[in-house]
C-alpha positions as CSV (number, residue, x, y, z in Angstrom):
1,L,7.9,6.2,3.3
2,I,4.5,7.6,4.1
3,K,5.3,11.1,2.7
4,G,6.6,9.6,-0.5
5,L,3.7,7.2,-1.1
6,L,1.2,10.0,-0.3
7,S,2.7,12.1,-3.1
8,I,1.2,9.6,-5.5
9,P,-2.2,11.0,-6.8
10,D,-5.3,9.3,-5.4
11,S,-3.5,7.6,-2.5
12,H,-4.8,7.5,1.0
13,L,-3.1,6.6,4.3
14,N,-5.2,4.1,6.3
15,G,-5.1,4.7,10.0
16,S,-3.7,7.6,12.0
17,K,-0.6,9.5,11.0
18,T,0.6,9.5,14.5
19,K,-1.0,6.6,16.4
20,R,0.5,3.7,14.5
21,L,3.3,1.2,14.5
22,C,6.5,2.8,13.2
23,N,7.3,0.0,10.8
24,N,3.9,-0.5,9.2
25,V,2.3,1.6,6.5
26,N,-1.1,0.8,4.8
27,I,-1.9,2.9,1.8
28,S,-4.9,2.6,-0.5
29,F,-4.8,3.6,-4.2
30,K,-8.2,4.7,-5.7
31,S,-9.7,2.6,-8.4
32,L,-6.8,0.0,-8.4
33,Q,-6.6,-3.5,-7.1
34,G,-4.0,-3.9,-4.4
35,E,-3.2,-7.4,-5.6
36,T,-2.2,-6.1,-9.0
37,I,0.1,-3.5,-7.4
38,V,1.6,-6.3,-5.2
39,K,2.4,-8.5,-8.2
40,H,4.1,-5.6,-10.1
41,L,6.2,-4.7,-7.0
42,D,7.1,-8.3,-6.5
43,A,8.5,-8.4,-10.0
44,H,11.0,-5.7,-8.8
45,N,11.9,-7.6,-5.6
46,I,9.7,-5.4,-3.4
47,C,7.7,-7.5,-1.0
48,V,4.4,-6.1,0.2
49,S,1.0,-7.4,0.8
50,T,-2.7,-6.4,0.5
51,G,-5.3,-5.6,3.0
52,S,-4.7,-5.4,6.7
53,A,-2.5,-7.8,8.6
54,C,-5.6,-9.5,10.0
55,T,-6.9,-10.4,6.6
56,S,-4.0,-11.0,4.3
57,N,-4.5,-13.6,1.5
58,R,-8.2,-13.0,1.2
59,I,-10.0,-11.7,-1.9
60,E,-12.8,-9.8,-0.1
61,P,-12.1,-6.3,1.4
62,S,-10.5,-6.3,4.8
63,H,-13.1,-6.1,7.6
64,V,-10.5,-4.0,9.5
65,L,-10.2,-1.4,6.7
66,K,-14.0,-1.4,6.3
67,A,-14.4,-0.8,10.0
68,I,-12.2,2.4,9.8
69,G,-14.6,3.7,7.1
70,L,-13.1,2.7,3.8
71,S,-15.4,1.8,0.9
72,D,-14.9,-1.5,-0.8
73,A,-13.1,0.3,-3.7
74,W,-10.6,1.9,-1.4
75,A,-10.2,-1.2,0.8
76,L,-9.5,-3.4,-2.2
77,G,-6.8,-1.0,-3.4
78,S,-4.8,-1.2,-0.2
79,V,-1.2,-2.2,0.0
80,R,0.7,-2.9,3.3
81,F,4.4,-1.9,3.5
82,S,6.5,-3.2,6.4
83,L,9.9,-2.0,7.4
84,S,12.6,-3.4,9.6
85,R,15.6,-2.0,11.4
86,Y,17.6,-3.2,8.4
87,T,15.5,-1.3,5.8
88,T,17.7,1.2,4.0
89,E,16.9,4.7,2.7
90,E,17.8,3.4,-0.7
91,E,15.2,0.6,-0.4
92,I,12.6,3.1,0.7
93,N,13.3,5.4,-2.2
94,K,13.2,2.5,-4.6
95,T,9.8,1.4,-3.2
96,I,8.4,4.9,-3.6
97,T,9.7,5.3,-7.1
98,M,8.5,1.9,-8.3
99,T,5.1,2.2,-6.6
100,K,4.6,5.6,-8.3
101,T,5.6,4.2,-11.7
102,I,3.4,1.1,-11.3
103,V,0.3,3.1,-10.1
104,E,0.7,5.6,-13.0
105,S,1.1,2.8,-15.5
106,L,-2.0,0.9,-14.2
107,K,-4.1,4.1,-14.2
108,S,-3.2,4.8,-17.8
109,I,-4.6,1.4,-18.9
């Protein structure tokens, strides 16, 4: 999932590549609003959230993401993807494809 999402131009992995929970991925997309991406993914039955787990459902940038050095622009463009033991490879591929399509579409506006 991380490799596929980072193939999207102007994306950034938040946190360490190695010292992280295996089921949680937080990616920021430059110059986009995470909430907009979330709504578009939701329309395709892909459930994600914005910010960090500590500050979901808030409009201001996550203090956790700011503490790791993200600017407001990058922090506001973050999307959190969570996996479970039941997540399939097909679901991961769909998520990568749809996220890439949505990000490209939003950047073209």
